N, C-alpha and C positions, 0 to 999 in steps of 0.2 A: 138277870143274866140271859134267860131264855127269851125273853121278849126282845132283847137286843139282837140275838142270833136270828130270831124270826124277822126282825126288821131288816137287817143286813142281807139276809136271803132274799127277802122281797125286792129290796133295792137292786141287787144283782140281776134278778130275773127281769125286772122292768127294764133295766139298762139293756140287757141281752135282747129282749124282745123288740126294743127300740132301735137297736142297731140292726137287727134282722129286718124289721119293717123298712128302715131307711135304705138298706142294701136292696131289698126287693122293689121297693118304689123306684129307686134310681135305674135299676135294671128294666123294669117295666117302662119307664119313660124312655130309655134308649131304644127299646124294641119298637115302640110306637113312633118315635121321631125318625127312626132309620127306615121303617118299612116303606114309606112312600117313595123314598130315593132309590131303594134297591129295586122296587117294583117298576119305577119310572125308567131306570138305567136298562132293565131287561126289555121293557116294553120299546125303548128306543132302538134296541138291538133288532128287535124282530120288525119294526116299522120303520127302518133306517131312511129309506127314501122319502116317505112321507114326512118324517121329522125333519129332515134336511131341507125339504121344500118349504115346510112351515117357517123355519128359522130363516130362510132366504127372503120369504115374504114379509118377514118383519123386520129386515134390514140387518140381520145377524148372519154372517158368512156360514153357510152350511158346512164348511170345512172344520169349524169348530165342534162339530157334533162328536167326534172321538174323544175330545177332551171333557165335553159335558157328560158323556157315558162314563168315562174314567172317574170324573168327580162324583157322579151320582152313586155309582156302584162302589168305588173306593172309599168315599167318605161314609156312605151309608153302612157298609160293612165295618169300617173302623168304629163308628159310634155303636152299632149293634153289638160288637164283641168287646168294646171297651179297649181297644187297642189303638194307642195314638189318638185317643178320643178327643182330647182337647184340639188337636190340629184338624181332625176331620170335622169337628163341630164348627170350628172357626171358618174353614173353607165353605162349608154348607151355609152357614150364616150369611156370608158374602154372597153366595150363589143365590139364596133366596132373595136378598135385597135386590141384586142386579136383576135377576129374572122377573121380579115384581116390578122394577122400574121400566124394563124393556117390553114385557109381554102383557102386563096387567094394569097399565096406567091409564086406560080409558075409563075415566071415572063417570062418564055419561052412561056406560053400560054397567048396570047393577052387578051382574055376575062377575066382571072384570074387577069392579071395585072390591067385591067380596074376596076375589082370589088375590088381590093386592094386599088386603088385610091380613088374610091367612099366611101369605108368604112373610109378611112382617112378624107376625106372631111366631112363626116357626123360627125365624132369625132370633127373636128374642128368647125362645127356649134353648136354641143352641148356644147363645151366649152365656146362658145359665150353666150349661154343661161346660163351657170353656172355663168359667170361674170356679166351678165347684169339682170339675173332674168326673170321671166315669163311675166312681163309687167302689165299695168293696167287692162287689161280684162282677169284676171286669179283669181283662188281661193286664191292663195297666197295673192294677193292685197287686195281681200276682207277681208281676215282674218286680214291683217295688218291694215286696215281702221277701222275695228271694235274693234280693242284693243287699 
């Protein structure tokens, strides 16, 4: 009888520790994935003219820069906070793929090839977030729990 109680308590603790580890890992992943987009959006604000010129030089209308900034900041913050995280992750996955194809498809340049693969890897990570959601430590989870 005592052994059974000890065994049940051990199983409960392992389950609780596993769910805490999962939630912490999901949140850490969201922080790491969102940081580059939040920082990049802020950087584009402070270097607006230079970014607009670079976009124009790559054949992308510089007039799209406000939408890019909104996507990077809005999507990055959505993923970071876990608020509408699936939508933010879906949009950022698409952004990663499109920007890889437009800005990093020069496979003769090793750095551009690496950036292309990094963008594709980030898109893959975002698609995992789309499939699995933001996790327990997110605003999405809080909203679901309160409804």
